[in-house]
N, C-alpha and C positions, 0 to 999 in steps of 0.2 A: 830696742828702741823703735825700730821700724814697725815691728809687730804691734807695739803699743799704740803708735800713731794710727796704724791700720785699724786697730780695734776701736779707738776713740774717734777717729776721723769721721765716720759716717753718722755719729750721734747727732750733731747739730743739723745735719742735712735731713735726717729722719724727722727730727722735731719740727723743722720748717715745713716739710711735706705734710705732717700731721696738722699743723696749724692752718696751712692753706686748705687742706681737705675739710677741716672743721668750719673754716670761714665760708667755704663754698656751700657746705651743707646748710649753714645758718642762713646764708643769702638766699638759697633756694626755698627754704621754709618761709622766710620773710616775703619772698615774691609770691609764693602760693597763698599765704595768709592775706596779703594785700589784694591779690586777684579775687579771692573768695569774698573779701570785704567789699570790693568794688562791685562784684556781681550781685551780692545781696542788696547793696544800696540801690543798684539799678532796678532790680526786681521790685523793691519796696516802693520806689518813686513811681515806677510804671503802674504798680498796683493802685497807688493813690490816684493817679490820673484816670485809670479805668473806673475806679469807684466813683470819682467825681463826675465822669462823663455819663456813666450808665445808671448810677443810683441817685447821687445828689442832684445832678442836672434834671432828672426826671421827678424829683421830689415835689410833691404837691404843696406849695406854700402860698399863703395869702399875698405876701409882698410881690412875688413873681406874677401871680394872677392879676393883681391890680395894675402892675406895670404893662402887662399885655393889653388890658382894656384901655389903658391910657394911650398906648400907641394907636389902637383902633380909633380913638377919638381924635388924636392928632391928624391922622390920615383923613378922617371925616371932615375936619376943619379945612384941610388943604384941598378938599374936593376930589380925593383919589377914590373914595368909596362912599357908599350911602346905604340907606335902608330905612324901613318904617320904625325900626328900633333906635336908630342913631340919635334922633332929637332927644328922646327921653334918657338915653344913656349918657350923652355927652353935653347936653345943654340944660335941660330942665331938672336933671337929677332924679327922675322918677324910676330909675333902675337902681336898686340898692344891692350892692355886693354883699353876699352872705359868707360863702366859703368855697374853697376849691375841693371838688369831689374826686377828680381823677386827672392824672397827667402822665402820659407815657408816649415816648417817640413823637413828641410834638402835639399829640391829640390832647385837647384841653376841654374839661368838663367843669363848669362852674355853677354853683347854686346862687340864685339871686331872687329878688322880688321886683316885679314890674307892675307899677301902679297898685301895689299891695297884693298882687297875685304871685305865688311861688312859681318860678320858672327855672329851667336848666339851660344855660348857654353852652353851646358846643361848637367846636371847630376841629377838623381833622389835622390841620397844621397850625402852628402858633402864629405865624406872620402872614399878612396879606400878600406880601411879595413872594412868598414861597409857592403860590399857585401860578400855573401857566396863564399868561395873558391871552385874551382872545386875539388870534392872529389877524383878524379882519381890522381891528382897531389900529394896528401898526401901519397899515397901508391906506387908511381912511383919512381924509381931510378932517382935522379937528373941528372945523365949522359944520361938517355934515353929521347927520344923526340917522340911525337906522329906523326904518318904519317898523311898526308892531308886527306885521306879517313876516318881515325878515327875521325878527327876534324869535318868533314862533318856529320858523324853519330851523334855525341854528340850534335852538334849545331842544327841539325834537331829535335832531341828530345826536346831540350830546347825551340826552337821556337814554335813547335806545342803545347807544354805545356803552354807557355806564351800566345799564341793566343786562347787557349781553344779549339783546334781542336782534334778530336779523333785520336788515334794512328793507326787505320787500314788504308788500302788502300795504296796509293802511297806516301810513306814517303820520300819526296825529298824537298830540298831547292828550293827557287825561282831560275829559270834557270840561270840568269846572275851571281847572287851571288854564287850559288853552283858551277858554272863553274870556277869562280875565285879561290875558295878554293881548288877545285880538281886539277887545273892546276899548283898549286904552286910547284916549283921544289925542295924545301927543307922542312924538318920537321919544326914544330912550337916549339919555345922556351917556357920556362915556363912563362916568362913575357908576351909573346904574348897570350898564352892560358888564363892566369889570366885576362888580359885586355879584351879579347873577352868574357870571362865568365861574367865579371862585366857588360858589355854592354848588353848581352843577358838577364840579369835579369831586364832590364828596358823595360817595355812594349812599351813605346812610341818609343824608339830606334828601337825595333824589327818591329813595325808597319811601321815606316818611311823607314827603311832599306829594308824591304820586298816589300813594295808597290811602292817604287820609280822606280823600274824597270818595273812596270806594269801600273802606273797611273801618269799623270802629275798634278794631283790635290792634291799631298802631298808634303811637304817641302823636299828638297833634303839633304841627309846626305853627307857632304863634306870631313870629316875626323874625327879622334879621337885621344885622348891621354889618356890611362888608362880608367877610367870610364867616362870621359868627351868626348862628341861628338859635332862636329860643324855642324850646318845646315845653309842653306842660310838665310840671313837677308832680311825680307820683312816687309813692313809697314802693321801692323795689323789694324783691324777695331776698332771703338770706340762706346761703348754703349751710351755715352752721346751726340753723334753727330747724328742728324737725317739722315745726308748723309752717315753715317756709315764709309765710307772710305774717306781718304784725297785724292780726285781726283787730286788736283793740284800738288801732289807729283809724280803722275804717268807720266804726260806729254805724254800721249799715242797718238801720231800722230795728225791728223787734226780734231779729233772728238770733238764735244761739250760735256759738262758735262752730258747732258741727253743721248747722244749717248753712252757715256762710261758706264752710269748706265745700259742701255739696254744690252750692251755687257757683262757686269759683271753678270747681271741677267741670261743671256743665259748660261754663264759658270757655275753658280750655278745649273741650270737645268741639264746641262751636267754632273756635278759632282754627283748630286743625282741619275741620271739614271745609271751612271757607277758603283757607289757603290752598287746599287741594282742588277746589272746584269753582271758585268765584271768578278767577281770572283766566285770560287766554292761555296762560301757562301755569303749571303747578309751581307754587312757591315753597322752596325748601329752606328750612331753618337748620343750619349746621352747627350751631352753638347754643344748645338748649340747656339752660341752667337757671336757677331761681333769680339770680342777679339781673338777668336779661329780660325779666317780666315784672310788671307792676299791676296793681289793682286800682280801678277807679272806685268812687264812692258807691256806684251802683253795682259793684262786684264784677265789672267787665274786665277780663284779662287783656292786658295791653303789652305788645312787644315794644320795649323801649330801647333796645340795642340790636340793630339789624345789620351790623357790619358783616355778619356771616350768613346773610340771607341771599338766595339766588333763585332766579326763575329757571325753569327746566332747561332752556338752551344753554345757559351759562353753566348750569350744574353738570350737564353732560360733558362739556368741554373740560371742566375741572376733574371729573372722575376718570375720563379716558386717558390714562397715563400708562407708562411702561411698568411692569411688575414681575416679581418672581414668586410671590405668594399673596394670599388674601390680605395680609396686614398692610401691604403696600397700597392697597386700594381704599384705605380708611382716610377720609378727610374730615377730621373732627367727628361730629355726630352723623355725618353722611358717609355711608359705606357702600361699596360694590364688591364684585367678585372678580378674581384674577383668572383669565383664560390662560391656562398653562401651555396651550398649543401656540398661541400668538404672543404670549407674554404681554398682554394688554388688559387693563382693567375694563370691565364692562361700563358703558356709559350710563347704564340704568341703575339707579339707586336701589339697594336691596331692602333697606329699612325705610320707615316713614316718620314724619313729624310726631304722629300720635304714639308710635311705638317708643320713641325716645322720651316723650312726655310721661308715658306710663312707667318707664324705667327710672327716671330721675325725679319725678314729682309725685305721681300717684302712688307708687309703691311705698315711699316713706310716709305719705299722708294716711294711707289706709292700712298701715302695718298694725299687728296686734298690740305692739308695745305702746303705740299712741292711742289706740282705741280703748285699751284697758278692758273693763268688764264687758263692754259692748262688742268686743271682738268675736264672741261666740254666738251672737245673734244670727239667725239664718240669712237675713239679707246682707249683713256685713260679711259673712263667710262667702256668700256668692259674689259679692263685690271684690273681695280679696282674690278670689279665683279668676274673676274676669280681668282684673288688673294684671295678674301674673300671666294670663294667656295673652293679653295685649302686649306686654313687654317682651314676650318670646315669639310672637307671630311676625315673621318677616313679610314685607309687602310683596316682593317677588313678582312672578307673572300672574299668579292667581289673586285677584283683588276681592273676590267674594268673601273669603274667610276674614280678612281684616275688616271689611265693612260689616260683617256679621258681629264681630267682636265690638266694633264701635257702637252698633245699635244696642247691643246687650249692656254696655256701659251706660249708655244714655237712658235705657229703661230702668236700670237699677238705681242710678243716681236720682232720677226723677221720682221713682217710687219711694226712696228713702227720704227725699225732701218733703213729699206730700204725706208721708206716713204720720208726721208730727201733727199736722193740722190739715184737714180736708178743705178748709175755707180758703187757704192760700193756694192758688193754682200755679204760682211761679211765673206768671206773665210770659214773657218771651222765652224764658228758660224751658217752659214745658211744652212749647209749640213744636218742638222738633227742629230740624236743621233744613234750611232752604237756601236757594241761591238768589242773588240779585244781580244788578248791572255788572256785566263782565268788563274786564280791563282789556280793551282792544287798542293796541298800538298800531 
């Protein structure tokens, strides 16, 4: 009897342990499933927030663009900002909104028509309040106004700082712009100073505004309202199209498509030469791609996006960084060489604007696939070789070889252009390259 109890006694106990063990295991699995479900939900929700903040918030919409312009007009009516574009934008309705072209990280680019003329409205930041205010206004009596010469002085300091130019030497604004500021008959209001200061904090505006009096190869600034400025609307290039530019939109005289390509190529050569030689410092373009250039009706090449353009002093500061190999010394299209002894990048750029133009624009233009049957003609073969040599010739210390390549390209393009008709001399395109008034800051 005792042995029977002994045999049967532990049965219920073992069953209870088994049930408790199974319950604990199920509980652990439920906890694990719940934790995984919670983690997955957290990842999903954070993913939605990330997508909204980085993609949807930067999505180019008409409604958002119109709201931004409405805020500009509200601040104009409140007297916070002003400009020669404001009256037509906010009162007379002579600025007609067309569409949003680009919006990323606050930078807004809008297509519009101003008194029937196509323009592009731009601002680096969406809101006027996002720009730093002129510190001088915070300590100035609201009843007082700055004299024109004071404005010239502060604008000069800001421009030189924005362009990365040293503060020594001749501290002056570009001649025409400075003259307009100095010849103003009345002092500047606080709204005018705040608007000017917001514009001077935008490097692209400063570049375009400074260079448009000195070069026909940059887009013209036509007006402004607060932190938004209007530039001429031009048809930009396309990376997806081997022809790069929509030549049918230009309708430039009696020329054929190939003649137009040759004239545009000559204008690219002229731009590269002038950016190297016309100013006090060489101007470097570090983001050369079809989308950043446009063509006027007279087939002049125009730089329309100069966010990545730098004069020589600032270019040297950008390139002179720590490195372990040459790849560390590449700043977009501007490259230098790594000194393995000092682990520092050379401050001197190894390639040139023209070399990158040959790589990214001329090579697709003058490739055998695009030329078709004409690719085997002697002059076309010579041009293809010259373009290839241009694309592979570094600027380096020896500037004679790149200059020789540039002259050869100029000769071949001019010869091809004039080969079709000896009566067309090509005007300014055939006169060669020359310098004009230098940019002396």
